[in-house]
C-alpha positions in Angstrom: -57.5 14.8 139.6 -55.7 15.6 136.2 -52.5 14.9 135.4 -50.2 16.1 132.7 -46.6 13.8 132.6 -44.1 14.6 130.3 -41.7 11.9 128.9 -38.5 13.4 127.7 -35.1 11.2 126.8 -35.2 7.9 125.4 -37.5 4.3 124.8 -36.3 3.4 128.0 -37.1 6.2 129.9 -40.3 6.1 127.9 -40.9 2.7 129.3 -40.6 3.9 132.9 -43.2 6.7 132.2 -45.7 4.5 131.0 -45.6 2.5 133.9 -45.8 5.5 136.3 -48.9 6.4 134.1 -50.3 2.7 134.7 -49.7 3.5 138.5 -51.3 6.9 138.3 -54.1 6.1 135.8 -55.7 2.8 138.1 -55.5 5.5 141.4 -58.5 7.0 139.1 -56.3 10.0 138.3 -57.6 11.0 134.4 -54.8 12.1 131.6 -54.9 15.5 130.3 -52.2 17.4 127.6 -53.4 21.0 128.8 -51.2 22.4 131.0 -53.8 25.1 132.5 -56.3 21.9 133.2 -53.8 19.8 135.5 -54.3 19.1 138.9 -50.4 17.5 138.8 -47.8 17.6 136.3 -45.0 14.9 135.9 -41.8 15.3 134.0 -40.0 12.1 133.7 -36.2 13.7 132.6 -33.0 13.1 131.1 -29.9 14.6 131.3 -27.3 11.5 129.6 -25.9 14.5 127.6 -25.8 18.6 128.3 -28.4 19.7 125.5 -31.3 16.8 127.2 -29.9 18.6 130.7 -31.1 22.0 129.0 -34.3 20.7 127.6 -34.9 19.1 130.6 -34.6 22.1 133.0 -36.5 24.2 130.5 -39.2 22.3 130.6 -39.9 22.0 134.2 -39.3 25.4 134.8 -41.5 26.6 131.8 -44.4 24.1 133.8 -43.2 25.4 136.8 -45.7 28.7 135.7 -48.7 26.6 135.7 -49.0 26.3 139.8 -51.5 27.6 141.4 -48.9 30.2 143.2 -47.6 31.4 140.3 -50.4 33.6 139.1 -50.4 32.4 134.7 -54.3 31.0 135.5 -53.2 27.4 135.9 -54.6 24.7 138.4 -51.7 22.7 139.4 -50.8 21.8 142.6 -47.9 19.0 142.6 -44.9 19.6 140.5 -42.9 16.4 140.6 -39.8 15.5 138.4 -38.6 12.0 138.2 -35.8 9.9 136.2 -32.3 11.3 135.4 -31.8 14.6 136.2 -33.7 14.0 139.7 -31.1 11.2 140.3 -27.9 12.9 139.5 -29.1 16.7 140.7 -31.8 15.6 143.1 -30.1 18.2 145.7 -29.5 21.0 142.6 -33.3 20.7 141.8 -33.8 21.0 145.5 -32.2 23.9 146.1 -32.6 26.3 142.8 -36.4 24.8 141.9 -38.5 25.6 144.5 -41.4 25.2 142.8 -40.5 21.6 142.2 -42.8 19.6 145.3 -41.0 16.4 145.1 -38.1 14.8 143.4 -38.4 10.7 142.9 -35.2 9.0 141.4 -34.5 6.2 138.6 -35.3 3.4 140.6 -38.3 4.8 142.8 -40.5 6.0 140.7 -43.1 2.7 141.5 -43.6 5.2 144.2 -44.9 8.2 142.1 -48.2 7.6 143.6 -47.2 8.2 147.5 -44.9 11.4 146.6 -48.0 12.5 144.5 -50.0 12.2 148.0 -47.5 13.3 150.0 -47.5 16.6 147.8 -51.2 17.2 147.9 -50.9 17.2 151.5 -48.8 19.8 151.7 -45.5 18.0 151.9 -42.3 18.4 149.4 -41.2 14.7 149.1 -37.4 13.8 147.8 -37.6 9.8 147.3 -34.0 8.0 146.3 -33.3 4.3 146.3 -30.6 2.2 145.9 -29.2 2.8 142.4 -29.2 -0.7 142.3 -32.6 -1.6 142.9 -35.8 -2.9 140.8 -38.8 -1.0 141.2 -41.5 -3.6 142.3 -44.7 -2.3 140.0 -47.8 -4.6 139.8 -50.7 -1.9 138.0 -50.9 -2.4 134.1 -48.5 -0.3 132.1 -50.4 2.3 129.9 -49.2 2.4 126.7 -48.5 5.9 125.3 -47.4 4.8 121.1 -50.4 4.5 119.9 -51.0 0.9 120.6 -49.7 -0.9 117.7 -46.0 -0.9 118.6 -44.0 -1.0 122.4 -40.8 -1.0 123.8 -40.1 -3.9 125.8 -37.5 -2.8 128.3 -35.6 -6.3 128.7 -32.5 -4.9 131.4 -32.0 -1.8 133.1 -28.6 -0.6 133.9 -24.7 -1.2 132.4 -21.5 -2.1 133.4 -19.5 -1.4 130.9 -18.4 1.9 131.9 -17.4 3.9 128.6 -15.4 6.8 129.7 -17.9 8.8 128.4 -21.4 7.6 129.8 -22.7 8.4 132.8 -25.8 5.8 132.7 -24.3 3.4 135.6 -24.1 7.1 137.9 -27.7 7.3 136.6 -28.9 3.7 136.6 -26.7 1.1 138.6 -25.4 -2.0 137.3 -26.9 -4.2 134.7 -30.0 -5.9 136.1 -32.1 -7.9 133.4 -35.6 -8.9 134.0 -36.3 -12.2 134.2 -37.4 -13.9 131.3 -41.0 -15.3 133.0 -41.8 -12.1 133.7 -40.8 -10.3 130.3 -42.5 -12.9 128.7 -45.6 -12.5 130.6 -45.9 -8.6 129.6 -45.4 -9.3 126.4 -48.4 -11.3 126.3 -50.5 -8.5 128.2 -49.5 -5.9 125.0 -50.0 -8.6 122.6 -53.9 -8.6 124.0 -54.2 -5.0 124.0 -53.6 -5.3 120.3 -49.6 -4.3 120.4 -47.8 -6.4 117.2 -44.5 -4.7 117.6 -42.5 -5.5 120.3 -39.3 -3.4 120.1 -36.9 -4.7 122.9 -34.6 -2.6 124.7 -31.5 -1.7 127.7 -28.7 -0.2 127.4 -27.2 -3.0 126.2 -29.6 -5.6 124.9 -27.0 -8.5 124.0 -26.4 -9.0 127.4 -29.6 -9.8 128.6 -29.2 -12.9 131.6 -25.6 -13.3 131.9 -26.4 -11.6 135.5 -29.2 -13.8 136.1 -28.4 -16.6 134.2 -24.9 -17.1 133.5 -25.3 -16.7 129.8 -26.4 -15.0 127.2 -30.2 -15.7 126.9 -31.2 -13.2 124.4 -31.6 -15.8 121.6 -34.0 -17.6 124.0 -35.7 -15.2 124.7 -36.4 -14.1 121.2 -37.3 -17.9 120.6 -40.1 -17.8 122.9 -40.9 -14.2 122.0 -41.5 -15.1 118.7 -43.9 -17.8 120.2 -46.7 -15.2 121.2 -50.1 -14.8 119.3 -50.3 -11.4 118.2 -46.8 -10.6 118.0 -45.9 -10.2 114.6 -42.9 -7.7 114.5 -39.9 -8.3 116.9 -37.1 -5.4 116.8 -33.6 -5.4 118.4 -32.1 -2.0 119.5 -28.9 -1.4 122.1 -27.3 -4.4 120.5 -23.2 -3.9 121.5 -21.1 -5.1 118.4 -18.5 -7.0 121.1 -21.9 -9.6 122.3 -23.2 -10.2 119.3 -22.7 -13.8 118.8 -23.8 -16.0 116.2 -26.5 -18.5 117.9 -28.2 -14.5 117.7 -27.4 -14.0 114.6 -29.0 -17.6 113.6 -32.2 -16.9 115.7 -32.2 -13.5 114.0 -32.3 -15.6 110.2 -34.5 -18.2 111.5 -37.3 -16.3 113.3 -39.7 -15.1 110.7 -41.0 -12.0 113.3 -37.5 -10.6 113.6 -37.5 -8.1 111.6 -34.3 -7.8 109.9 -32.4 -5.3 111.7 -30.5 -4.1 113.9 -29.5 -1.0 115.9 -25.7 -1.7 116.9 -23.9 1.7 118.9 -20.1 1.5 117.2 -19.3 5.2 118.3 -16.1 5.5 116.5 -13.9 3.6 114.1 -10.3 4.8 115.3 -8.7 1.7 117.4 -6.8 4.9 119.2 -10.9 6.5 119.7 -12.0 2.9 120.7 -9.6 2.9 123.7 -9.9 6.3 124.7 -13.9 5.8 125.0 -12.9 2.3 126.7 -14.9 0.2 124.3 -14.2 -3.4 123.6 -13.8 -3.6 120.0 -11.4 -2.1 117.2 -11.8 -1.8 113.5 -11.1 -4.9 112.2 -13.5 -6.5 114.2 -16.6 -4.3 113.4 -15.8 -5.3 110.0 -15.4 -8.5 110.2 -19.0 -8.5 112.1 -20.8 -6.1 109.8 -19.5 -8.1 106.8 -20.9 -11.8 108.6 -24.6 -10.1 109.6 -25.1 -8.9 106.2 -24.2 -12.5 104.9 -25.8 -14.7 107.7 -28.8 -12.2 107.3 -29.9 -11.1 103.7 -31.9 -8.1 103.3 -30.5 -6.6 107.1 -30.5 -3.0 107.5 -28.2 -2.0 110.1 -28.3 0.9 112.5 -25.5 2.6 114.4 -24.4 5.9 116.6 -21.0 7.4 116.2 -19.8 10.1 118.8 -17.8 12.8 116.8 -15.1 15.4 118.9 -14.2 12.8 121.8 -11.0 14.2 123.6 -8.2 13.4 121.3 -9.8 12.8 117.8 -7.6 13.9 115.3 -8.1 15.0 112.2 -6.5 11.6 110.8 -8.5 10.2 113.6 -12.1 11.8 112.3 -10.9 11.0 108.4 -10.4 7.1 109.8 -14.4 7.7 111.2 -14.9 9.4 108.0 -13.9 6.6 105.5 -15.5 3.7 107.7 -18.9 5.1 106.9 -18.5 5.9 103.5 -16.9 2.7 103.0 -19.8 0.0 104.9 -22.2 2.2 103.6 -24.6 1.9 107.2 -28.9 2.2 106.3 -28.9 4.2 109.1 -26.8 6.3 110.9 -26.9 9.2 113.6 -24.2 11.1 115.3 -23.6 13.0 118.5 -21.0 15.7 119.2 -19.2 14.3 122.6 -20.7 16.5 125.5 -18.1 16.3 128.9 -19.9 14.8 131.7 -18.9 15.2 135.2 -18.0 11.9 137.1 -16.9 10.0 133.5 -12.9 9.4 133.0 -13.2 11.8 129.8 -14.2 15.1 131.2 -10.8 15.3 132.9 -9.3 13.8 129.2 -6.3 16.5 128.1 -7.0 17.5 124.2 -10.6 18.8 124.3 -12.0 19.3 121.0 -13.3 23.4 120.4 -17.1 23.3 119.5 -16.7 24.8 116.6 -14.6 21.8 115.5 -16.9 19.2 117.0 -19.9 21.0 115.0 -17.7 21.1 111.7 -16.8 17.1 111.6 -20.8 16.6 112.9 -21.7 18.1 109.9 -19.3 16.2 107.3 -20.4 12.8 109.1 -24.0 13.9 108.7 -24.1 15.2 105.0 -21.8 12.2 104.1 -24.6 9.8 105.8 -27.7 11.8 104.1 -25.8 11.1 100.1 -26.0 7.5 101.5 -29.4 7.3 102.7 -30.7 8.8 99.9 -29.1 6.7 97.2 -30.1 3.7 99.5 -34.1 5.0 99.4 -33.7 5.4 95.8 -32.6 2.1 95.1 -35.8 0.8 96.6 -37.8 2.4 93.7 -39.9 -0.5 91.5 -39.8 -3.0 94.7 -42.2 -4.5 97.3 -42.6 -4.4 100.7 -44.5 -5.1 104.1 -45.3 -2.2 105.5 -46.8 -1.6 108.9 -49.5 1.1 108.8 -49.9 4.0 111.5 -51.8 6.4 110.4 -53.4 8.8 107.8 -52.8 12.3 106.8 -56.0 13.2 105.6 -55.2 16.6 103.7 -53.1 14.8 101.5 -55.1 11.2 101.2 -51.9 9.3 102.4 -51.0 6.4 105.0 -47.9 6.7 106.8 -46.7 3.3 107.9 -42.6 1.9 107.8 -40.9 -1.2 106.5 -39.3 -3.5 108.7 -35.9 -1.5 108.4 -37.4 1.3 110.4 -37.6 1.9 113.6 -40.6 4.4 114.8 -39.4 8.2 115.9 -35.4 7.6 114.2 -36.1 5.9 111.1 -38.1 6.8 107.8 -41.2 6.8 106.7 -43.5 5.6 103.9 -46.3 7.4 102.4 -49.0 5.1 101.0 -51.8 5.4 98.9 -54.7 3.2 98.7 -57.8 2.5 96.3 -59.3 0.9 99.8 -59.3 1.9 103.5 -56.7 0.8 105.5 -56.9 1.4 109.5 -53.6 1.9 111.7 -52.4 -1.5 113.0 -52.9 -3.0 109.2 -49.3 -4.6 107.8 -49.7 -4.3 103.7 -48.2 -5.0 101.0 -46.3 -2.1 98.7 -45.0 -1.3 95.7 -42.0 1.4 96.4 -42.9 4.5 93.5 -40.3 7.7 94.8 -38.5 8.7 97.4 -38.1 11.7 98.9 -34.9 12.2 101.3 -35.1 9.5 104.2 -38.9 8.6 102.8 -40.2 6.4 100.1 -43.7 6.5 98.7 -45.6 3.5 97.1 -48.9 1.9 96.3 -50.6 -0.7 98.1 -50.8 -4.1 96.3 -53.9 -6.1 95.9 
């Protein structure tokens, strides 16, 4: 049997996809990237914002054309939909997409093999479990990121309940993965050649509070740093109000931890932050960013902003713009607010027109582009350790990342070298040019 697996959405979802791939590979199912050759198609979906829902639905419809009965020459006998869209709209999928044979919710992905067996027997199935359940997977995870870096999901769900966010309804309450289990998984990844662990969760900074009664992320980081073979550890989704001095001390003291933090702040207007249900304000954000830069020299700070939230005035937008201008984040992404049913913000007054949201989004992104391009120019002449991830044969350059760059979301370094390099190598590079967000450089002897 051949399987086509499509994983959409965030890196947390990718972790679930890789767990499912491990389960199915253990069953002897082979992986293909040819839709027409697939006996089984699985789409692990996202439903966080409207654009993600549309992408998921369009992908399901596109791949349904490869069902045996569709007459397109495909041989697919089972089309399975998993993930957040399946969890949120399982009834709608069953009623409006009859091509789908199975719907598997976010906490039932460990039953993917059973769902496929049912479909291949000619039965349609829906598997939804308690939203706070923890899937039980004993199979070895199949890493799809190239083998040299991997995401390590340290917790599931969220208790914050920001007024714009649907995640608690899709993923349940905050549930930390026990430390011993994470250490075991990390050791397996390292033994298989993974050199960079990227810690992810809906919120990494609250790790351990539910099972240990304390913020245990610093301890977890220290234990992961002790694993042979792990060269870099990167921290994503750290909420600013939960970042402690202890966490900063560990980040500053452990050489394996990248001087990099992804810290979504969403806004800088105290009024809008309060409407969002966020638990911080501009003054505390300014103080924290200053402390991070003082305590961890060279730290690259990435953040996410949400533009066009209900009630956001022109003055609120200007305040956010000025904050981003003054702070000069190293990396920054912007989302336009997407109204999601079952959230408090969905029914809030003063919804912002789409054209205004787009205008504000463009202004913020243009500002950050100018900041990022200037920061890239400032790196010319400096030396960095670069993690090689591949080669562009036609251009005779290698592609890599510095500690300041998370895969898929940040920039790259295009490296010239007189000696042959391999994916997974760490090399010293002197930067000799900058092109937008990306850098160019040459290896040092």
